N, C-alpha and C positions, 0 to 999 in steps of 0.2 A: 418434445415440448413445442407449443406454439409461442411461448413467451420468449422475448429476447430484448436486446438493447435497442432503444429507440434513438438515444443520443447520449453523449458523455461530455464532461467538462473537467478541466484540470486547473488547479491553483498551486503555484509554488512561490515561496518567498523570493524576493529579488536579491536580497543580500546573500553573499556566499563567502566562505573562508576556505583557504587551501590547506591541505594536510601539512605542507611545509611550514606554513605560518604557525600552526599548532605545535608542530615538532620543535620549532625554534624556541618555544617556551618550556616544553617539558623534556624533550629529547629522551623519550621513554620507549622508543621502538626503533629497530634497525630500519634505516631509510630504504634499503633495497626491497623491503616488504611492500612499499607503496606500489611499485610496478607489479610485483608478483600477485598482489591482492586487489589490483585495480582501485586503489585509493587515490583520489585526486582532490575533489572539492565537495563540500556539502553545504546545505542551506543554513542560513542564520536568520532567526526570527527577527522581524522588526519590532520596535517597542510596542506597537499596537497589535501585533499578530499573536494568535494562539490557535489551538485546534479548531475552535468554533469559527473564527474569522476566515480561516482557510476553507473550512467545510462549506460555509455560506457562499464564498466566492466561487468555488467549483460548482456548487449546486445552481447558482444563478446562470452560469454558462450552459450547463446541461439543459436546464429548463428552457432557456432562450433558443437553443439549437433544436430542441424537440418540437417546438411549436404547439405543445400540449397545453390546453387551458388549465391553469392552476387548480381550478375547482374540480378537475377530474383526477387529481392526484389523491389516491386513497390511502397511501401509507408512506411514511418516511422512516427509514432505518439508518442510524448513524453508527458505523463501525469504527471504533477507536479504542486504543489502550491508554490514551492520555487525555481523557476528558478533564476539563477544568473543574468538574464537580466530583466530590467523593460519593454523594448519594443522589443528588438531584439529577434528573435527566437533562442532558445537554441538547438532545434533538428538539425538545420543546422550544428552546430559544430560536432554533432554526425556523420553526413554524412562523413565529412572529417576524423574524428578519426577512423571510422570503414571501410573506403574505399568503401563506397556505391556509387551507380551511382547518378550523379547530376541530372538526368532526373526524379528521383522518386518524388512522392508527399511527402512533408515534412512539419510538423506543430507541434506546441505545443498545448496541451489541458489543460486548467486550470479550474478544477472543485473541488478545495479543496481536501479532502482526497479521493474522489471517482474519481479523475482524471484518474487513471489507468483503472478502469472499463469502464468509458465513452469512453476513447480512444480505448479500446479493442473492444467495441461494434461498434464504428464508423469504425474501420479498418476491422472488420468482415463483415460489410456491403459492403465495397469496394471489398473484396475478393468474397463474395457471389454473387455480381452483375457482376462479371467477369471483373471488371475494372483493377484489378491487380491479379497476380498469387499468390504472397505472400506479407504479410505485417509484419513489425516489430513494436511491441508495447512495450513501456517501461514505467513503473510506478516508479517514483523516487522522494524522498523528503529528506530534511534535516531540520526537524522541530527543532532539537536541536540548530541549528545556529540562529533560529528566535524566541527563547524564552528567555526573559531577566532573569538575575540572580535574584533569590529570588521569582520568580513566581512559584506557585505550579505545573504548567505544566512542570517545569524543571525536576521533578522526572521521567517523562515518555517520554519527547520529544526526539525522537530518529531519526535514519536515515537508509536508505536502498534503494535498487532498485531491481525490478523484471522485466524481459523481456520475451516476448512471440513472437515466430514466428508463424504466422497464415497462413493457406493454406487449400487446399482441399485434398491433397495427403499425405498419411502416417501420418495421424493425430493420436495423442494419446488420445485426448478428443474432442468430437464434440460439438460445441455450439448448444444449443437446442432452447431456447426462452428467452425473457427478458421483463421486465416492469419497469417503472420508475415513480417517483413522485418528484416534486420540486416546492417550492415557497421560497420567501425571508424570511430568519430567521437567523439573524446574531448572532449565539451563539459564534463563534470564527471568527476573521477576521484580516486582515492586510491591512492598508490603503496605498495608493500610497505614496511613499517616505519614508515609515516607514520600519524599519528592523524587529521589534518585533511584534508577534501575540498578539492581544488583546482578553481577555476573556469577551464576552458580558454579561455573567451572573456571573462572578467571581467564587469563590470557590464552591458555591452552584450549579452553572450550570455545573461545571466540575464533581462534584460527581454525580449529578442527570442525567447527560448526556442530559441536556435541549436541545430541538430541534431535537434530534435524532429520538425518537419514533414518532414524528409528521410526519416524512417522511418514516421511515422504515415500520410502520404499513400499511399505504395505498399502498405503493409500493409493499410490499409482498402480501397483499391481492389481489391487481390487478394482480400480477403474477399468483397466484393460480387460480383466476377466469378465466384468459386468457388461461391458459394451461389445466385446469381441473385436475392438479396434486394436491396431498396432501402432508403434511409434511412427512408422513410415506413412501412416494415413494422415499425418498432421503436417501442415505447412510451417507453422510457427508455434513457439511455446513461450509463455511468460512464467518465469520461475523465481524462487527466492533469491535475493541478491543483496544481502547485507554487505557483502564484500565480493570480490571477484572469484573467491574460492567456491562459494556456494553454488553458483550456476554450473561450474565444472563438475562438482560432485553430483549434483542432481542429473546433469546431462549423462554422465557415465552410468549411474545406477539405473536410470530410466530407459537407457538404450537409445537416447536421442542423438541426432547428428549436430555438429557444430553450428551449421547455418540455420538450424531450427531455433537456436537459443542465443548465441553470442551477439548477434546484431541488435538484440533488444535488452541487453544488460546495460544499465545506466549508472552503475555505482561510481564510476570515475567522474561523472559530471555532477551528480547530486547526492551521492551517499545512500544511506538507508532511511527511507521515508516511512518505515514502520508499516502500519496498516495500508498506507497508500503506495507502498513499494511495488508489489506485484500488479495491482491495478494500474499504476503508472506505466509499467512495461506493457500491459494490455492496451492502454490508450495509445501508446506509441505504435504498437502493432496495427491498431485500427486506423491510425493516421495514414498507413501505407498499404494495408492489406488489399487484395483483390477480391472480387465477388466469388463466392463458391469455395472459399478456403476454409479448411477446418483448423481451428486454433485450440491450443491446449493451455490450461492454467494449472499450475501447481503452487499452492500457497500454504506456507508453514507459519505457525504461530508458536512462539516459545511457551512451553507448558500448556498449549491449547490444541495441539495436533495439526493435521494437514488436510486440506480440502483439495481434491483434484477434480477438475471439471473441463468441459469442452463446449465450444460454440462454433457455429458455421455462419460465415458471412453471407449476406444476401445480395441480390442485384441492386438493392437500394443504396448500398454502401458507397460506391464511387461518386454518386451524385449528391449524397448527403454528408460526406466526410467534411470536416472543417478545413477551410482554407487559411484561416487566421487562428492564432492561439493554439497551434499544434504543440506537442510535447517538446520537439526540438527547438521551436521558437521560444518557448518559455525557458528552456535550459540556457539558451543563448542570451536571454534578457536578464543581465545580472550586474551587480555592483559588488566588487570585492571589498572586504573589510579586514581589519587587523584583529589580533586576539583580544585586545582591550575593548574594542568596540563590540565584539561578540559577547564578552562577559557582561557589558553594560546592557546591551539590547535584550539578552536572554535572562537577565537578572540572576546570573549564576552565583552571586555572592549571598543570595538569600537561601540559606541551607535549611534542611529539615533538622529539627532539634534532636532527633534520635538516629541520625544517619550513621550507618556502619562505616568502618574504616575503608578508605578508598584502596583499590588495588592499583598500584603504580607499576 
């Protein structure tokens, strides 16, 4: 492919809550699991924040860093499983908020946690085919708003957004190849009309990451067979990281080495950002990667399958990488809040009328 990433931007809520603060209210999990599963802090939405505000904030940064004229952006794809709208497109709001042309192709992509990767691959195809010169892709989610109080997912359910400007000129990382695998397996889901996510396999499924390897293994094997590449051909990998168990499982099954994966696992600092989770790890990698490195991405979405893809950094990366607003800087820029403040900010007391019983 000639198409690649021209620039990227990240937005994270400043408010955070610690797992110990949540545990102090519910005491519904053995505390030794926090270290074993790399559970530390997760984001708390501000009263004015949602999926769209985070998506717009990340997109503004990416567009500014790219230097691309907004009139040349031919497509906008928003990948999210937590759109504020049940039917209406959320990406159209972004067009107005960002001052983008109304003539561009605009759409939402909903593929659970892998919404961002799927949106990026679709947008890359548009650029590669010459249908548009540049495309804006945003992966954004607010899982914390969609997990009920007392559910074990509350310890990690977080929020964030990552945006990418794709094009063929001045790219910092060129997309190389991809493979995917998908079938229906409802390990986590949210029904129409419901606010809160349901765990299809309860606590056991959360710990064992039920459903993930059923998709990650065939998708990654298909990628290696398709490209002829081997795990040792890669410098770094961004992998699923709802908790610290997932990266270890993926690393073992994909034949990856520890240093290819673990330095880029961010669960202890920010939790599970849903569709933004793996793209956030990729942004963190790009903050530090050298020119000429091959990077791998394995992105799994509950009930949506797995996308595995690769990109190679270019000589332009060292001089175009951000010096401000890096992932680590955003992770460190935080204000800790207590459980009551989290409930208030995330409007957790407003429940769905038909909500199923919580799993405690």
